[in-house]
py3Dmol code that shows the C-alpha trace and the ligand (Angstrom):
import py3Dmol

protein = """\
ATOM      1  CA  MET A   1      -4.271  -1.457 -35.293  1.00  0.00           C
ATOM      2  CA  GLN A   2      -2.389  -2.643 -32.270  1.00  0.00           C
ATOM      3  CA  THR A   3      -3.530  -5.288 -29.823  1.00  0.00           C
ATOM      4  CA  ILE A   4      -3.104  -5.281 -26.176  1.00  0.00           C
ATOM      5  CA  SER A   5      -3.779  -8.747 -24.693  1.00  0.00           C
ATOM      6  CA  PHE A   6      -4.040  -8.999 -21.022  1.00  0.00           C
ATOM      7  CA  VAL A   7      -3.468 -12.370 -19.341  1.00  0.00           C
ATOM      8  CA  MET A   8      -4.948 -12.502 -15.868  1.00  0.00           C
ATOM      9  CA  GLY A   9      -5.514 -15.131 -13.184  1.00  0.00           C
ATOM     10  CA  ALA A  10      -4.712 -16.208  -9.700  1.00  0.00           C
ATOM     11  CA  THR A  11      -1.247 -17.278  -8.453  1.00  0.00           C
ATOM     12  CA  ALA A  12       0.062 -20.289 -10.225  1.00  0.00           C
ATOM     13  CA  SER A  13      -2.859 -20.451 -12.588  1.00  0.00           C
ATOM     14  CA  GLY A  14      -0.533 -20.628 -15.488  1.00  0.00           C
ATOM     15  CA  LYS A  15      -0.337 -17.110 -16.889  1.00  0.00           C
ATOM     16  CA  THR A  16       3.556 -17.081 -17.758  1.00  0.00           C
ATOM     17  CA  TYR A  17       3.240 -20.569 -19.256  1.00  0.00           C
ATOM     18  CA  PHE A  18       0.223 -19.529 -21.403  1.00  0.00           C
ATOM     19  CA  ILE A  19       2.058 -16.524 -22.686  1.00  0.00           C
ATOM     20  CA  GLN A  20       5.086 -18.600 -23.577  1.00  0.00           C
ATOM     21  CA  GLN A  21       3.002 -21.082 -25.541  1.00  0.00           C
ATOM     22  CA  HIS A  22       0.499 -18.869 -27.141  1.00  0.00           C
ATOM     23  CA  TYR A  23       2.825 -16.152 -28.238  1.00  0.00           C
ATOM     24  CA  ALA A  24       5.844 -18.319 -29.094  1.00  0.00           C
ATOM     25  CA  GLY A  25       7.653 -16.990 -32.137  1.00  0.00           C
ATOM     26  CA  LYS A  26       5.495 -13.951 -32.370  1.00  0.00           C
ATOM     27  CA  ASP A  27       6.940 -10.488 -32.429  1.00  0.00           C
ATOM     28  CA  ILE A  28       5.363  -8.873 -29.299  1.00  0.00           C
ATOM     29  CA  ASP A  29       6.411  -7.221 -26.121  1.00  0.00           C
ATOM     30  CA  VAL A  30       5.486  -8.820 -22.852  1.00  0.00           C
ATOM     31  CA  LEU A  31       5.082  -6.482 -19.806  1.00  0.00           C
ATOM     32  CA  ASN A  32       4.706  -8.320 -16.486  1.00  0.00           C
ATOM     33  CA  ILE A  33       3.243  -6.437 -13.532  1.00  0.00           C
ATOM     34  CA  TYR A  34       5.404  -8.322 -11.148  1.00  0.00           C
ATOM     35  CA  ASP A  35       8.623  -6.693 -12.705  1.00  0.00           C
ATOM     36  CA  TYR A  36       7.069  -3.327 -11.965  1.00  0.00           C
ATOM     37  CA  GLN A  37       6.062  -4.257  -8.469  1.00  0.00           C
ATOM     38  CA  GLN A  38       9.561  -5.403  -7.725  1.00  0.00           C
ATOM     39  CA  LYS A  39      10.824  -2.013  -9.143  1.00  0.00           C
ATOM     40  CA  ALA A  40       8.464  -0.045  -7.039  1.00  0.00           C
ATOM     41  CA  TYR A  41       9.467  -2.012  -3.879  1.00  0.00           C
ATOM     42  CA  ASP A  42      13.173  -1.370  -4.748  1.00  0.00           C
ATOM     43  CA  GLU A  43      12.657   2.288  -5.383  1.00  0.00           C
ATOM     44  CA  ALA A  44      10.900   2.619  -2.035  1.00  0.00           C
ATOM     45  CA  GLY A  45      13.735   0.916  -0.312  1.00  0.00           C
ATOM     46  CA  PHE A  46      12.067  -2.414   0.502  1.00  0.00           C
ATOM     47  CA  GLY A  47      14.183  -4.658  -1.880  1.00  0.00           C
ATOM     48  CA  GLU A  48      13.064  -8.271  -1.384  1.00  0.00           C
ATOM     49  CA  LYS A  49      10.857  -7.454   1.662  1.00  0.00           C
ATOM     50  CA  ILE A  50       7.261  -6.895   0.768  1.00  0.00           C
ATOM     51  CA  PRO A  51       5.906  -4.082   2.882  1.00  0.00           C
ATOM     52  CA  PHE A  52       2.474  -4.141   4.604  1.00  0.00           C
ATOM     53  CA  GLY A  53      -0.563  -1.943   4.792  1.00  0.00           C
ATOM     54  CA  ALA A  54      -0.578   1.591   3.258  1.00  0.00           C
ATOM     55  CA  ALA A  55       3.154   1.314   2.252  1.00  0.00           C
ATOM     56  CA  GLN A  56       2.389  -1.806   0.186  1.00  0.00           C
ATOM     57  CA  PHE A  57      -0.721  -0.188  -1.308  1.00  0.00           C
ATOM     58  CA  ARG A  58       1.344   2.831  -2.417  1.00  0.00           C
ATOM     59  CA  CYS A  59       3.976   0.545  -3.979  1.00  0.00           C
ATOM     60  CA  LEU A  60       1.453  -1.490  -5.820  1.00  0.00           C
ATOM     61  CA  LYS A  61      -0.338   1.687  -7.045  1.00  0.00           C
ATOM     62  CA  LYS A  62       2.954   3.124  -8.225  1.00  0.00           C
ATOM     63  CA  ALA A  63       3.716  -0.301 -10.056  1.00  0.00           C
ATOM     64  CA  GLN A  64       0.415  -0.214 -11.707  1.00  0.00           C
ATOM     65  CA  ASP A  65       0.997   3.352 -12.987  1.00  0.00           C
ATOM     66  CA  MET A  66       4.410   2.400 -14.320  1.00  0.00           C
ATOM     67  CA  HIS A  67       3.026  -0.712 -15.984  1.00  0.00           C
ATOM     68  CA  LEU A  68       0.193   1.102 -17.629  1.00  0.00           C
ATOM     69  CA  ARG A  69       2.488   3.898 -18.945  1.00  0.00           C
ATOM     70  CA  ALA A  70       4.792   1.324 -20.325  1.00  0.00           C
ATOM     71  CA  ILE A  71       1.922  -0.394 -22.188  1.00  0.00           C
ATOM     72  CA  VAL A  72       0.585   2.851 -23.567  1.00  0.00           C
ATOM     73  CA  GLU A  73       4.149   3.765 -24.704  1.00  0.00           C
ATOM     74  CA  LYS A  74       4.567   0.488 -26.628  1.00  0.00           C
ATOM     75  CA  LEU A  75       1.147   0.648 -28.268  1.00  0.00           C
ATOM     76  CA  ARG A  76       2.026   4.176 -29.347  1.00  0.00           C
ATOM     77  CA  GLN A  77       5.227   2.888 -30.953  1.00  0.00           C
ATOM     78  CA  GLY A  78       3.108   0.541 -32.993  1.00  0.00           C
ATOM     79  CA  ARG A  79       3.948  -2.611 -30.957  1.00  0.00           C
ATOM     80  CA  ASP A  80       1.533  -5.345 -29.970  1.00  0.00           C
ATOM     81  CA  VAL A  81       1.667  -5.982 -26.186  1.00  0.00           C
ATOM     82  CA  VAL A  82       0.900  -8.819 -23.904  1.00  0.00           C
ATOM     83  CA  ALA A  83       0.439  -7.751 -20.404  1.00  0.00           C
ATOM     84  CA  GLU A  84       0.445 -10.188 -17.318  1.00  0.00           C
ATOM     85  CA  GLN A  85      -1.685  -8.836 -14.472  1.00  0.00           C
ATOM     86  CA  THR A  86      -3.550 -10.294 -11.655  1.00  0.00           C
ATOM     87  CA  PHE A  87      -6.440  -7.978 -12.351  1.00  0.00           C
ATOM     88  CA  TYR A  88      -8.922  -9.444  -9.891  1.00  0.00           C
ATOM     89  CA  LYS A  89     -11.215  -6.472  -9.730  1.00  0.00           C
ATOM     90  CA  ALA A  90     -13.164  -4.589 -12.514  1.00  0.00           C
ATOM     91  CA  LYS A  91     -12.022  -1.315 -11.154  1.00  0.00           C
ATOM     92  CA  ARG A  92      -8.396  -2.221 -11.748  1.00  0.00           C
ATOM     93  CA  ARG A  93      -9.133  -3.192 -15.265  1.00  0.00           C
ATOM     94  CA  ILE A  94     -11.283  -0.239 -15.991  1.00  0.00           C
ATOM     95  CA  THR A  95      -8.417   2.016 -15.000  1.00  0.00           C
ATOM     96  CA  TYR A  96      -6.205   0.445 -17.663  1.00  0.00           C
ATOM     97  CA  ILE A  97      -8.970   0.349 -20.296  1.00  0.00           C
ATOM     98  CA  ASP A  98      -9.856   4.020 -19.835  1.00  0.00           C
ATOM     99  CA  GLU A  99      -6.269   5.189 -20.107  1.00  0.00           C
ATOM    100  CA  ILE A 100      -5.519   3.030 -23.154  1.00  0.00           C
ATOM    101  CA  ARG A 101      -8.606   4.101 -25.021  1.00  0.00           C
ATOM    102  CA  LYS A 102      -7.609   7.715 -24.359  1.00  0.00           C
ATOM    103  CA  ALA A 103      -4.024   7.422 -25.358  1.00  0.00           C
ATOM    104  CA  ALA A 104      -3.859   4.847 -28.152  1.00  0.00           C
ATOM    105  CA  ASN A 105      -5.860   3.161 -30.867  1.00  0.00           C
ATOM    106  CA  ALA A 106      -5.756  -0.511 -29.823  1.00  0.00           C
ATOM    107  CA  GLU A 107      -7.912  -3.554 -29.611  1.00  0.00           C
ATOM    108  CA  ILE A 108      -8.128  -4.684 -26.036  1.00  0.00           C
ATOM    109  CA  GLU A 109      -8.585  -8.349 -25.193  1.00  0.00           C
ATOM    110  CA  VAL A 110      -8.215 -10.335 -22.097  1.00  0.00           C
ATOM    111  CA  TYR A 111      -7.359 -14.105 -21.341  1.00  0.00           C
ATOM    112  CA  VAL A 112      -8.573 -15.351 -18.054  1.00  0.00           C
ATOM    113  CA  MET A 113      -6.826 -18.337 -16.606  1.00  0.00           C
ATOM    114  CA  CYS A 114      -9.341 -20.895 -15.346  1.00  0.00           C
ATOM    115  CA  PRO A 115      -7.265 -24.017 -14.697  1.00  0.00           C
ATOM    116  CA  SER A 116      -8.670 -27.358 -13.569  1.00  0.00           C
ATOM    117  CA  ASP A 117      -7.966 -28.281  -9.944  1.00  0.00           C
ATOM    118  CA  LEU A 118      -5.543 -30.947 -11.134  1.00  0.00           C
ATOM    119  CA  ARG A 119      -3.554 -28.654 -13.389  1.00  0.00           C
ATOM    120  CA  TRP A 120      -3.450 -25.966 -10.881  1.00  0.00           C
ATOM    121  CA  GLN A 121      -2.214 -28.263  -8.079  1.00  0.00           C
ATOM    122  CA  GLU A 122       0.548 -29.438 -10.468  1.00  0.00           C
ATOM    123  CA  ASN A 123       1.598 -25.817 -11.125  1.00  0.00           C
ATOM    124  CA  ILE A 124       1.771 -25.098  -7.362  1.00  0.00           C
ATOM    125  CA  ARG A 125       3.855 -28.299  -6.777  1.00  0.00           C
ATOM    126  CA  GLU A 126       6.241 -27.389  -9.749  1.00  0.00           C
ATOM    127  CA  ARG A 127       6.746 -23.932  -8.249  1.00  0.00           C
ATOM    128  CA  LYS A 128       7.125 -25.325  -4.770  1.00  0.00           C
ATOM    129  CA  LEU A 129       4.623 -22.658  -3.443  1.00  0.00           C
ATOM    130  CA  ALA A 130       3.747 -22.929   0.195  1.00  0.00           C
ATOM    131  CA  GLY A 131       0.207 -22.800   1.338  1.00  0.00           C
ATOM    132  CA  ARG A 132      -2.854 -25.112   1.133  1.00  0.00           C
ATOM    133  CA  PHE A 133      -4.657 -25.469  -2.231  1.00  0.00           C
ATOM    134  CA  GLU A 134      -7.851 -24.100  -0.606  1.00  0.00           C
ATOM    135  CA  ALA A 135      -6.120 -20.819   0.049  1.00  0.00           C
ATOM    136  CA  PHE A 136      -5.285 -20.434  -3.626  1.00  0.00           C
ATOM    137  CA  LYS A 137      -8.890 -21.401  -4.485  1.00  0.00           C
ATOM    138  CA  ARG A 138     -10.178 -18.840  -2.149  1.00  0.00           C
ATOM    139  CA  ASP A 139      -8.049 -16.274  -3.966  1.00  0.00           C
ATOM    140  CA  PHE A 140      -9.800 -17.333  -7.242  1.00  0.00           C
ATOM    141  CA  VAL A 141     -13.171 -16.667  -5.806  1.00  0.00           C
ATOM    142  CA  GLU A 142     -12.000 -13.047  -5.301  1.00  0.00           C
ATOM    143  CA  ILE A 143     -11.697 -12.581  -9.081  1.00  0.00           C
ATOM    144  CA  GLU A 144     -14.490 -10.778 -10.863  1.00  0.00           C
ATOM    145  CA  PHE A 145     -14.776 -12.305 -14.252  1.00  0.00           C
ATOM    146  CA  PRO A 146     -14.396  -9.676 -16.890  1.00  0.00           C
ATOM    147  CA  ASN A 147     -17.491  -8.280 -18.466  1.00  0.00           C
ATOM    148  CA  PRO A 148     -17.826  -6.658 -21.922  1.00  0.00           C
ATOM    149  CA  ALA A 149     -19.300  -3.604 -20.284  1.00  0.00           C
ATOM    150  CA  GLU A 150     -15.816  -2.782 -18.978  1.00  0.00           C
ATOM    151  CA  GLY A 151     -14.689  -2.071 -22.471  1.00  0.00           C
ATOM    152  CA  PHE A 152     -13.000  -5.280 -23.691  1.00  0.00           C
ATOM    153  CA  ASP A 153     -13.152  -6.144 -27.438  1.00  0.00           C
ATOM    154  CA  ARG A 154     -12.695  -9.850 -26.535  1.00  0.00           C
ATOM    155  CA  ILE A 155     -12.748 -11.902 -23.392  1.00  0.00           C
ATOM    156  CA  TYR A 156     -11.373 -15.433 -23.411  1.00  0.00           C
ATOM    157  CA  GLU A 157     -11.571 -18.142 -20.769  1.00  0.00           C
ATOM    158  CA  VAL A 158      -8.499 -20.479 -20.780  1.00  0.00           C
ATOM    159  CA  ALA A 159      -8.989 -23.861 -19.244  1.00  0.00           C
ATOM    160  CA  ASP A 160      -5.931 -26.157 -19.520  1.00  0.00           C
ATOM    161  CA  GLY A 161      -4.990 -24.950 -22.868  1.00  0.00           C
ATOM    162  CA  ASN A 162      -8.562 -24.673 -24.342  1.00  0.00           C
ATOM    163  CA  ILE A 163      -9.273 -21.113 -25.309  1.00  0.00           C
ATOM    164  CA  ARG A 164     -12.953 -20.175 -25.477  1.00  0.00           C
ATOM    165  CA  LEU A 165     -14.471 -16.743 -26.274  1.00  0.00           C
ATOM    166  CA  ARG A 166     -16.822 -15.882 -23.363  1.00  0.00           C
ATOM    167  CA  MET A 167     -18.773 -12.621 -23.801  1.00  0.00           C
ATOM    168  CA  ASP A 168     -21.237 -12.560 -21.003  1.00  0.00           C
ATOM    169  CA  ARG A 169     -24.279 -10.283 -21.184  1.00  0.00           C
ATOM    170  CA  PRO A 170     -23.059  -6.718 -20.671  1.00  0.00           C
ATOM    171  CA  LYS A 171     -23.746  -5.516 -17.167  1.00  0.00           C
ATOM    172  CA  LYS A 172     -23.510  -1.786 -16.900  1.00  0.00           C
ATOM    173  CA  GLU A 173     -23.945  -1.905 -13.073  1.00  0.00           C
ATOM    174  CA  ILE A 174     -20.515  -3.561 -12.796  1.00  0.00           C
ATOM    175  CA  THR A 175     -18.727  -0.500 -14.396  1.00  0.00           C
ATOM    176  CA  GLU A 176     -20.924   1.935 -12.538  1.00  0.00           C
ATOM    177  CA  GLN A 177     -20.027   0.281  -9.221  1.00  0.00           C
ATOM    178  CA  ALA A 178     -16.372   0.004 -10.208  1.00  0.00           C
ATOM    179  CA  ARG A 179     -16.214   3.694 -11.152  1.00  0.00           C
ATOM    180  CA  LYS A 180     -17.784   4.648  -7.839  1.00  0.00           C
ATOM    181  CA  GLU A 181     -15.208   2.570  -5.907  1.00  0.00           C
ATOM    182  CA  LEU A 182     -12.365   4.210  -7.982  1.00  0.00           C
ATOM    183  CA  ALA A 183     -13.539   7.647  -7.184  1.00  0.00           C
ATOM    184  CA  GLU A 184     -13.746   6.833  -3.476  1.00  0.00           C
ATOM    185  CA  GLU A 185     -10.388   5.284  -3.640  1.00  0.00           C
ATOM    186  CA  GLY A 186      -8.870   8.317  -5.233  1.00  0.00           C
ATOM    187  CA  LYS A 187     -10.366  10.529  -2.755  1.00  0.00           C
ATOM    188  CA  ARG A 188      -9.050   8.335   0.136  1.00  0.00           C
ATOM    189  CA  ILE A 189      -5.581   8.301  -1.406  1.00  0.00           C
ATOM    190  CA  GLN A 190      -5.468  12.002  -1.808  1.00  0.00           C
ATOM    191  CA  GLU A 191      -6.577  12.602   1.650  1.00  0.00           C
ATOM    192  CA  GLU A 192      -3.945  10.167   3.092  1.00  0.00           C
ATOM    193  CA  GLU A 193      -1.299  11.880   1.022  1.00  0.00           C
ATOM    194  CA  GLU A 194      -2.313  15.312   2.402  1.00  0.00           C
ATOM    195  CA  GLU A 195      -2.306  13.941   5.908  1.00  0.00           C
ATOM    196  CA  ARG A 196       1.080  12.428   5.529  1.00  0.00           C
ATOM    197  CA  LYS A 197       2.579  15.656   3.967  1.00  0.00           C
ATOM    198  CA  LYS A 198       0.999  17.758   6.786  1.00  0.00           C
ATOM    199  CA  ARG A 199       2.436  15.358   9.457  1.00  0.00           C
ATOM    200  CA  LYS A 200       5.891  15.568   7.836  1.00  0.00           C
ATOM    201  CA  GLU A 201       5.823  19.336   7.723  1.00  0.00           C
ATOM    202  CA  LEU A 202       4.602  19.595  11.284  1.00  0.00           C
ATOM    203  CA  ILE A 203       7.446  17.278  12.482  1.00  0.00           C
ATOM    204  CA  GLU A 204      10.023  19.327  10.500  1.00  0.00           C
ATOM    205  CA  SER A 205       8.646  22.514  11.993  1.00  0.00           C
ATOM    206  CA  MET A 206       9.248  21.176  15.546  1.00  0.00           C
ATOM    207  CA  ASN A 207      12.951  21.711  14.987  1.00  0.00           C
ATOM    208  CA  THR A 208      12.583  25.492  14.782  1.00  0.00           C
ATOM    209  CA  ARG A 209       9.238  26.617  16.243  1.00  0.00           C
ATOM    210  CA  SER A 210       8.475  27.254  19.936  1.00  0.00           C
ATOM    211  CA  PHE A 211       6.193  24.546  21.596  1.00  0.00           C
ATOM    212  CA  TRP A 212       5.151  23.550  25.007  1.00  0.00           C
ATOM    213  CA  HIS A 213       7.615  21.448  26.966  1.00  0.00           C
ATOM    214  CA  TYR A 214       6.009  19.715  29.994  1.00  0.00           C
ATOM    215  CA  CYS A 215       8.012  18.168  32.813  1.00  0.00           C
ATOM    216  CA  GLU A 216       6.127  15.130  33.868  1.00  0.00           C
ATOM    217  CA  VAL A 217       7.946  15.028  37.231  1.00  0.00           C
ATOM    218  CA  CYS A 218       7.691  18.644  38.669  1.00  0.00           C
ATOM    219  CA  GLY A 219       4.975  19.892  36.335  1.00  0.00           C
ATOM    220  CA  LYS A 220       6.996  22.746  35.006  1.00  0.00           C
ATOM    221  CA  ARG A 221       6.010  24.065  31.523  1.00  0.00           C
ATOM    222  CA  GLU A 222       7.821  26.258  29.104  1.00  0.00           C
ATOM    223  CA  PHE A 223       6.944  27.545  25.629  1.00  0.00           C
ATOM    224  CA  ILE A 224      10.322  27.321  23.956  1.00  0.00           C
ATOM    225  CA  THR A 225      12.258  26.055  20.929  1.00  0.00           C
ATOM    226  CA  ALA A 226      13.997  22.640  20.870  1.00  0.00           C
ATOM    227  CA  GLN A 227      17.234  24.407  20.966  1.00  0.00           C
ATOM    228  CA  ASP A 228      16.423  26.590  24.086  1.00  0.00           C
ATOM    229  CA  ALA A 229      15.084  23.369  25.712  1.00  0.00           C
ATOM    230  CA  PHE A 230      18.147  21.353  25.064  1.00  0.00           C
ATOM    231  CA  ASP A 231      20.402  24.356  26.303  1.00  0.00           C
ATOM    232  CA  ARG A 232      18.307  24.376  29.485  1.00  0.00           C
ATOM    233  CA  GLY A 233      18.694  20.711  30.095  1.00  0.00           C
ATOM    234  CA  TRP A 234      15.236  19.439  28.982  1.00  0.00           C
ATOM    235  CA  ASP A 235      14.933  15.766  28.001  1.00  0.00           C
ATOM    236  CA  TYR A 236      12.491  16.284  25.129  1.00  0.00           C
ATOM    237  CA  PRO A 237      11.918  15.301  21.530  1.00  0.00           C
ATOM    238  CA  PRO A 238      12.997  16.076  18.833  1.00  0.00           C
ATOM    239  CA  ARG A 239      16.606  16.278  20.404  1.00  0.00           C
ATOM    240  CA  ILE A 240      15.962  13.369  22.865  1.00  0.00           C
ATOM    241  CA  GLY A 241      13.620  10.617  21.876  1.00  0.00           C
ATOM    242  CA  HIS A 242      10.774  10.688  19.418  1.00  0.00           C
ATOM    243  CA  PHE A 243       7.484  12.386  19.332  1.00  0.00           C
ATOM    244  CA  GLY A 244       4.682   9.983  20.038  1.00  0.00           C
ATOM    245  CA  LEU A 245       6.974   7.354  21.617  1.00  0.00           C
ATOM    246  CA  LEU A 246       7.307   6.820  25.276  1.00  0.00           C
ATOM    247  CA  GLY A 247      10.543   8.287  26.688  1.00  0.00           C
ATOM    248  CA  PRO A 248      11.282  10.797  29.478  1.00  0.00           C
ATOM    249  CA  ARG A 249       9.802  14.208  29.292  1.00  0.00           C
ATOM    250  CA  THR A 250      11.729  16.240  31.962  1.00  0.00           C
ATOM    251  CA  CYS A 251      13.117  19.618  32.703  1.00  0.00           C
ATOM    252  CA  GLY A 252      16.811  20.276  33.494  1.00  0.00           C
ATOM    253  CA  SER A 253      16.153  19.917  37.244  1.00  0.00           C
ATOM    254  CA  CYS A 254      14.306  16.439  37.240  1.00  0.00           C
ATOM    255  CA  GLY A 255      15.728  13.054  36.749  1.00  0.00           C
ATOM    256  CA  ILE A 256      14.729  10.077  34.633  1.00  0.00           C
ATOM    257  CA  THR A 257      14.040   7.701  37.584  1.00  0.00           C
ATOM    258  CA  ASP A 258      10.742   9.521  38.349  1.00  0.00           C
ATOM    259  CA  THR A 259       9.412   9.236  34.757  1.00  0.00           C
ATOM    260  CA  LEU A 260       6.706   7.056  33.413  1.00  0.00           C
ATOM    261  CA  TYR A 261       9.234   5.781  30.963  1.00  0.00           C
ATOM    262  CA  TRP A 262      11.381   4.479  33.926  1.00  0.00           C
ATOM    263  CA  LYS A 263       8.313   2.845  35.657  1.00  0.00           C
ATOM    264  CA  ILE A 264       7.218   1.083  32.407  1.00  0.00           C
ATOM    265  CA  ASN A 265      10.740  -0.107  31.653  1.00  0.00           C
ATOM    266  CA  ALA A 266      11.319  -1.381  35.155  1.00  0.00           C
ATOM    267  CA  PRO A 267      13.241  -4.766  35.319  1.00  0.00           C
ATOM    268  CA  GLY A 268      11.103  -7.833  35.356  1.00  0.00           C
ATOM    269  CA  ARG A 269       8.132  -6.442  33.644  1.00  0.00           C
ATOM    270  CA  LEU A 270       6.924  -6.142  30.087  1.00  0.00           C
ATOM    271  CA  PRO A 271       7.498  -2.583  28.728  1.00  0.00           C
ATOM    272  CA  VAL A 272       3.755  -2.152  28.001  1.00  0.00           C
ATOM    273  CA  VAL A 273       1.668   0.815  29.141  1.00  0.00           C
ATOM    274  CA  LEU A 274      -1.486  -0.483  30.983  1.00  0.00           C
ATOM    275  CA  LYS A 275      -3.811   2.473  31.682  1.00  0.00           C
ATOM    276  CA  GLU A 276      -5.241   0.841  34.870  1.00  0.00           C
ATOM    277  CA  GLU A 277      -1.745   0.952  36.478  1.00  0.00           C
ATOM    278  CA  LEU A 278      -1.190   4.691  35.896  1.00  0.00           C
ATOM    279  CA  THR A 279      -1.880   7.503  38.300  1.00  0.00           C
ATOM    280  CA  PRO A 280      -4.000  10.338  36.970  1.00  0.00           C
ATOM    281  CA  GLU A 281      -0.819  12.421  36.373  1.00  0.00           C
ATOM    282  CA  GLU A 282       0.858   9.682  34.501  1.00  0.00           C
ATOM    283  CA  LEU A 283      -2.252   9.018  32.466  1.00  0.00           C
ATOM    284  CA  ILE A 284      -2.203  12.705  31.401  1.00  0.00           C
ATOM    285  CA  THR A 285       1.520  12.396  30.488  1.00  0.00           C
ATOM    286  CA  TRP A 286       0.815   9.275  28.556  1.00  0.00           C
ATOM    287  CA  GLU A 287      -2.077  10.797  26.610  1.00  0.00           C
ATOM    288  CA  ARG A 288      -0.027  13.777  25.802  1.00  0.00           C
ATOM    289  CA  ILE A 289       2.870  11.781  24.518  1.00  0.00           C
ATOM    290  CA  LYS A 290       0.554   9.664  22.301  1.00  0.00           C
ATOM    291  CA  LYS A 291      -0.810  12.735  20.732  1.00  0.00           C
ATOM    292  CA  GLU A 292       2.626  14.539  20.079  1.00  0.00           C
ATOM    293  CA  PRO A 293       3.601  16.740  18.446  1.00  0.00           C
ATOM    294  CA  LYS A 294      -0.004  18.220  18.111  1.00  0.00           C
ATOM    295  CA  SER A 295      -0.538  18.064  21.914  1.00  0.00           C
ATOM    296  CA  LEU A 296       2.411  20.478  22.413  1.00  0.00           C
ATOM    297  CA  LEU A 297       1.310  23.276  20.063  1.00  0.00           C
ATOM    298  CA  ASN A 298      -1.375  24.995  22.335  1.00  0.00           C
ATOM    299  CA  GLU A 299      -1.452  25.074  26.019  1.00  0.00           C
ATOM    300  CA  GLY A 300      -4.014  22.833  27.626  1.00  0.00           C
ATOM    301  CA  GLU A 301      -4.840  21.121  24.402  1.00  0.00           C
ATOM    302  CA  ASP A 302      -3.958  17.722  26.052  1.00  0.00           C
TER     303      ASP A 302
END
"""
ligand_1 = """\
1
ZN
Zn 10.987 19.107 36.300
"""
view = py3Dmol.view(width=600, height=400)
view.addModel(protein, "pdb")
view.setStyle({"model": 0}, {"cartoon": {"style": "trace"}})
view.addModel(ligand_1, "xyz")
view.setStyle({"model": 1}, {"stick": {}})
view.zoomTo()
view.show()
């Protein structure tokens, strides 16, 4: 039977070093999550720059999927695998374990790096990592120590080279909580994806559909396509400017100097919209722009 050995721990806790020492001369495949994260960033067009927020979450999720697929593939080929993963949370580990149990017949073990402060600080110095040691330690507190209930065959604690089997009392509630969180996370991701898709479709449809064009200067309004608006001299997204971003919203008869955009971008002031400085008309324009393109679909929706 194949063995999949996970090696987990905080940054600079000695995962890579442990793998090099412990598996020296052994015929195994090492799959490092960081390689897959870099691949996911590259594919998403971020390169060396790490994205933030939802984009980062999507990249990390994709990296995890690729990593997991690669592990299963190797196990199925009859290979023993070592996988480096940060794996702080039980829910992340459960995702892997469930999938591996379904797809391959393998023993699943995990080594948790628990270095002494001294060793850890040395590692950080050697790798010339920025940041105070306390920040690294805070990270460590985030780690939920693996529990047998998650489905591991063996759990090891590694402290400065000493390997100790540590099978805590199985706690079913850990896995129940993790599965609940996973289900909620899955639902949230799906909803976000649908929202993103809908917004993209809506933005695309604005190129061809008729929608309300409001002149912020003279108050004229026309329900026309972007092409018609452009031909009639309107300054309006998607041809001029972007939906949701402050720019002129004028008909062919009105000029830019009477727009909110002009007022906000006046010389000598910060280009920031302060609601209390707006007239009631300007406030309506601003609220409408912020809610574009939705605010242009039905008359009076703003
Ligand atoms: Zn006008």
